[in-house]
Short mmCIF file of the C-alpha atoms (twelve columns), coordinates in Angstrom:
data_MODEL
# 
_entry.id   MODEL 
# 
loop_
_atom_site.group_PDB 
_atom_site.id 
_atom_site.type_symbol 
_atom_site.label_atom_id 
_atom_site.label_alt_id 
_atom_site.label_comp_id 
_atom_site.label_asym_id 
_atom_site.label_seq_id 
_atom_site.Cartn_x 
_atom_site.Cartn_y 
_atom_site.Cartn_z 
_atom_site.pdbx_PDB_model_num 
ATOM 1   C CA . MET A 1   -9.024  4.979   -34.108 1 
ATOM 2   C CA . ASP A 2   -12.353 6.669   -34.032 1 
ATOM 3   C CA . LYS A 3   -13.636 6.232   -30.314 1 
ATOM 4   C CA . SER A 4   -17.167 6.190   -31.619 1 
ATOM 5   C CA . MET A 5   -16.735 3.095   -34.288 1 
ATOM 6   C CA . ARG A 6   -17.756 -0.163  -32.997 1 
ATOM 7   C CA . ARG A 7   -14.605 -2.493  -31.996 1 
ATOM 8   C CA . ASP A 8   -15.905 -6.275  -30.530 1 
ATOM 9   C CA . ARG A 9   -12.566 -7.765  -28.254 1 
ATOM 10  C CA . VAL A 10  -11.665 -10.986 -27.173 1 
ATOM 11  C CA . GLN A 11  -10.130 -12.123 -24.025 1 
ATOM 12  C CA . SER A 12  -8.248  -16.151 -23.122 1 
ATOM 13  C CA . MET A 13  -8.740  -16.988 -19.766 1 
ATOM 14  C CA . VAL A 14  -5.717  -19.795 -19.140 1 
ATOM 15  C CA . VAL A 15  -6.220  -21.550 -15.632 1 
ATOM 16  C CA . ARG A 16  -3.757  -23.648 -13.953 1 
ATOM 17  C CA . GLU A 17  -4.522  -25.532 -10.844 1 
ATOM 18  C CA . ASP A 18  -5.976  -22.122 -8.554  1 
ATOM 19  C CA . LYS A 19  -3.954  -19.737 -10.850 1 
ATOM 20  C CA . ILE A 20  -5.164  -17.562 -13.973 1 
ATOM 21  C CA . LEU A 21  -2.439  -16.537 -16.448 1 
ATOM 22  C CA . LEU A 22  -2.181  -12.461 -16.437 1 
ATOM 23  C CA . VAL A 23  -0.813  -9.427  -18.625 1 
ATOM 24  C CA . LYS A 24  0.387   -7.046  -16.349 1 
ATOM 25  C CA . HIS A 25  0.197   -3.268  -18.196 1 
ATOM 26  C CA . ASN A 26  1.137   -0.085  -17.564 1 
ATOM 27  C CA . MET A 27  -1.119  2.502   -18.752 1 
ATOM 28  C CA . ASN A 28  -1.718  6.291   -18.128 1 
ATOM 29  C CA . GLY A 29  -0.085  5.799   -15.019 1 
ATOM 30  C CA . ARG A 30  -2.369  3.448   -14.158 1 
ATOM 31  C CA . GLU A 31  -0.503  -0.758  -13.187 1 
ATOM 32  C CA . PHE A 32  -3.057  -3.365  -13.578 1 
ATOM 33  C CA . TYR A 33  -3.360  -7.084  -14.662 1 
ATOM 34  C CA . CYS A 34  -5.744  -8.679  -17.446 1 
ATOM 35  C CA . LEU A 35  -6.567  -11.124 -19.028 1 
ATOM 36  C CA . PRO A 36  -4.412  -11.631 -22.226 1 
ATOM 37  C CA . GLY A 37  -6.761  -10.066 -25.370 1 
ATOM 38  C CA . GLY A 38  -7.225  -7.177  -28.044 1 
ATOM 39  C CA . GLY A 39  -9.772  -6.215  -30.992 1 
ATOM 40  C CA . ILE A 40  -10.917 -8.380  -33.362 1 
ATOM 41  C CA . GLU A 41  -9.507  -8.060  -36.706 1 
ATOM 42  C CA . ASN A 42  -11.705 -7.867  -39.993 1 
ATOM 43  C CA . GLY A 43  -12.317 -11.141 -41.201 1 
ATOM 44  C CA . GLU A 44  -11.116 -13.090 -38.313 1 
ATOM 45  C CA . THR A 45  -13.686 -14.978 -35.901 1 
ATOM 46  C CA . PRO A 46  -13.480 -14.141 -32.328 1 
ATOM 47  C CA . GLU A 47  -11.802 -17.558 -31.796 1 
ATOM 48  C CA . GLU A 48  -9.059  -16.645 -34.036 1 
ATOM 49  C CA . ALA A 49  -8.545  -13.403 -32.295 1 
ATOM 50  C CA . ALA A 50  -8.929  -15.130 -28.682 1 
ATOM 51  C CA . ILE A 51  -5.816  -17.344 -29.842 1 
ATOM 52  C CA . ARG A 52  -3.954  -14.608 -31.631 1 
ATOM 53  C CA . GLU A 53  -4.035  -11.942 -28.718 1 
ATOM 54  C CA . LEU A 54  -2.914  -14.943 -26.520 1 
ATOM 55  C CA . LYS A 55  0.002   -15.309 -28.274 1 
ATOM 56  C CA . GLU A 56  0.681   -11.712 -28.969 1 
ATOM 57  C CA . GLU A 57  0.821   -10.575 -25.369 1 
ATOM 58  C CA . SER A 58  2.038   -13.680 -23.735 1 
ATOM 59  C CA . MET A 59  4.285   -15.468 -26.176 1 
ATOM 60  C CA . VAL A 60  2.211   -19.265 -26.004 1 
ATOM 61  C CA . ASP A 61  0.118   -20.571 -28.033 1 
ATOM 62  C CA . GLY A 62  -3.494  -22.294 -27.307 1 
ATOM 63  C CA . LYS A 63  -6.547  -24.159 -28.014 1 
ATOM 64  C CA . ILE A 64  -9.744  -22.707 -27.206 1 
ATOM 65  C CA . ILE A 65  -11.941 -24.931 -24.478 1 
ATOM 66  C CA . ARG A 66  -15.051 -23.159 -24.418 1 
ATOM 67  C CA . LYS A 67  -16.808 -19.369 -24.682 1 
ATOM 68  C CA . LEU A 68  -17.279 -18.197 -21.017 1 
ATOM 69  C CA . SER A 69  -18.867 -14.790 -21.501 1 
ATOM 70  C CA . VAL A 70  -19.809 -12.247 -23.835 1 
ATOM 71  C CA . GLN A 71  -19.907 -8.596  -22.548 1 
ATOM 72  C CA . PHE A 72  -21.124 -5.327  -23.588 1 
ATOM 73  C CA . LYS A 73  -18.637 -2.622  -23.585 1 
ATOM 74  C CA . PRO A 74  -20.261 0.591   -23.396 1 
ATOM 75  C CA . GLU A 75  -17.852 3.141   -24.010 1 
ATOM 76  C CA . ASN A 76  -17.140 1.926   -27.585 1 
ATOM 77  C CA . ARG A 77  -20.299 -0.127  -27.930 1 
ATOM 78  C CA . GLY A 78  -19.055 -3.429  -28.928 1 
ATOM 79  C CA . GLU A 79  -18.826 -7.028  -27.267 1 
ATOM 80  C CA . VAL A 80  -16.161 -8.546  -25.299 1 
ATOM 81  C CA . HIS A 81  -15.961 -12.505 -25.780 1 
ATOM 82  C CA . THR A 82  -13.917 -14.352 -23.404 1 
ATOM 83  C CA . TYR A 83  -12.612 -17.952 -23.712 1 
ATOM 84  C CA . LEU A 84  -11.195 -20.493 -21.682 1 
ATOM 85  C CA . VAL A 85  -8.174  -21.717 -23.898 1 
ATOM 86  C CA . GLU A 86  -5.666  -24.265 -22.677 1 
ATOM 87  C CA . ILE A 87  -1.611  -24.398 -23.250 1 
ATOM 88  C CA . ASP A 88  0.656   -26.716 -23.059 1 
ATOM 89  C CA . GLU A 89  1.645   -27.570 -19.592 1 
ATOM 90  C CA . ASN A 90  5.621   -27.127 -20.514 1 
ATOM 91  C CA . ASP A 91  5.007   -23.394 -22.042 1 
ATOM 92  C CA . VAL A 92  6.543   -20.539 -20.333 1 
ATOM 93  C CA . PRO A 93  4.366   -17.371 -21.162 1 
ATOM 94  C CA . GLU A 94  6.551   -14.496 -21.315 1 
ATOM 95  C CA . PRO A 95  5.566   -10.781 -21.680 1 
ATOM 96  C CA . GLY A 96  4.639   -9.813  -25.521 1 
ATOM 97  C CA . THR A 97  4.074   -6.830  -27.551 1 
ATOM 98  C CA . ASP A 98  0.642   -4.986  -28.232 1 
ATOM 99  C CA . PRO A 99  0.916   -4.238  -31.580 1 
ATOM 100 C CA . GLU A 100 -1.822  -1.370  -31.324 1 
ATOM 101 C CA . PHE A 101 1.186   0.567   -29.934 1 
ATOM 102 C CA . SER A 102 4.561   0.980   -31.296 1 
ATOM 103 C CA . ALA A 103 7.659   0.423   -29.463 1 
ATOM 104 C CA . GLU A 104 7.876   3.498   -27.515 1 
ATOM 105 C CA . GLU A 105 4.468   3.115   -26.155 1 
ATOM 106 C CA . GLN A 106 4.476   -0.590  -25.105 1 
ATOM 107 C CA . THR A 107 1.815   -0.753  -22.003 1 
ATOM 108 C CA . ILE A 108 3.176   -4.799  -21.342 1 
ATOM 109 C CA . THR A 109 5.706   -5.257  -18.790 1 
ATOM 110 C CA . GLY A 110 5.184   -9.053  -17.583 1 
ATOM 111 C CA . VAL A 111 2.819   -12.013 -17.581 1 
ATOM 112 C CA . ALA A 112 2.230   -13.697 -13.833 1 
ATOM 113 C CA . TRP A 113 0.580   -16.621 -12.697 1 
ATOM 114 C CA . LEU A 114 -1.926  -15.272 -10.088 1 
ATOM 115 C CA . SER A 115 -4.292  -16.623 -7.536  1 
ATOM 116 C CA . LEU A 116 -7.556  -14.743 -6.734  1 
ATOM 117 C CA . GLU A 117 -6.275  -13.608 -3.362  1 
ATOM 118 C CA . GLN A 118 -3.272  -11.757 -5.029  1 
ATOM 119 C CA . LEU A 119 -5.432  -9.619  -6.851  1 
ATOM 120 C CA . GLY A 120 -6.696  -6.094  -6.056  1 
ATOM 121 C CA . GLU A 121 -10.640 -6.116  -5.877  1 
ATOM 122 C CA . VAL A 122 -11.353 -4.134  -9.057  1 
ATOM 123 C CA . ASP A 123 -8.838  -7.011  -10.943 1 
ATOM 124 C CA . LYS A 124 -10.907 -9.643  -9.640  1 
ATOM 125 C CA . ALA A 125 -14.339 -8.147  -10.713 1 
ATOM 126 C CA . TYR A 126 -13.321 -8.077  -13.904 1 
ATOM 127 C CA . LEU A 127 -12.712 -11.368 -14.194 1 
ATOM 128 C CA . TRP A 128 -15.725 -12.641 -12.339 1 
ATOM 129 C CA . ALA A 129 -17.391 -10.679 -15.132 1 
ATOM 130 C CA . ALA A 130 -15.317 -12.112 -17.719 1 
ATOM 131 C CA . GLY A 131 -16.741 -15.731 -16.576 1 
ATOM 132 C CA . LEU A 132 -14.394 -16.859 -14.035 1 
ATOM 133 C CA . ASN A 133 -17.719 -18.095 -11.952 1 
ATOM 134 C CA . ARG A 134 -18.338 -20.492 -15.126 1 
ATOM 135 C CA . ILE A 135 -14.861 -22.576 -14.165 1 
ATOM 136 C CA . ASP A 136 -15.511 -25.401 -11.463 1 
ATOM 137 C CA . PHE A 137 -12.628 -24.416 -9.524  1 
ATOM 138 C CA . PHE A 138 -13.690 -20.923 -9.038  1 
ATOM 139 C CA . HIS A 139 -17.291 -21.457 -8.565  1 
ATOM 140 C CA . LYS A 140 -17.127 -23.423 -5.895  1 
ATOM 141 C CA . LYS A 141 -14.432 -21.121 -4.645  1 
ATOM 142 C CA . LEU A 142 -17.284 -18.353 -5.046  1 
ATOM 143 C CA . LEU A 143 -20.576 -20.538 -3.383  1 
ATOM 144 C CA . ALA A 144 -17.738 -20.880 -0.304  1 
ATOM 145 C CA . MET A 145 -17.966 -17.141 0.107   1 
ATOM 146 C CA . GLU A 146 -19.927 -15.620 2.881   1 
ATOM 147 C CA . ASN A 147 -23.277 -13.826 1.345   1 
ATOM 148 C CA . LYS A 148 -23.989 -11.418 4.492   1 
ATOM 149 C CA . ILE A 149 -27.138 -9.493  3.690   1 
ATOM 150 C CA . PHE A 150 -27.226 -6.143  4.411   1 
ATOM 151 C CA . LYS A 151 -30.564 -4.293  5.642   1 
# 
């Protein structure tokens, strides 16, 4: 794909109690967790893309509850749409695949339900930016954090 070309993307945020469904990637020697998501295909709405990407990467079907955020992604001049998504309580996510990569290049190495305390600071920063603070439980957690002002 031409890196200078605009490509809008989507993410699905699935929450159970205090845990978030995250996909584990190993890419370019770096291991990290992120929300299930990817590029919007031609003729596809962002909502359709979010549900498709959730299925591809974590093998579960979902239902959009509401949009959480739209962010600008500077490296490709595109937008990232994040949705709060619900899955059936009996569904057990498992690692899927990323069709943007061949079988030998697959980057998805796992899926996990993780709390904020289990994540590194960079992964948490991306989740807050994606709209985590717009989910009641996490909004209350954010308000309870120390807000020390440095002078």
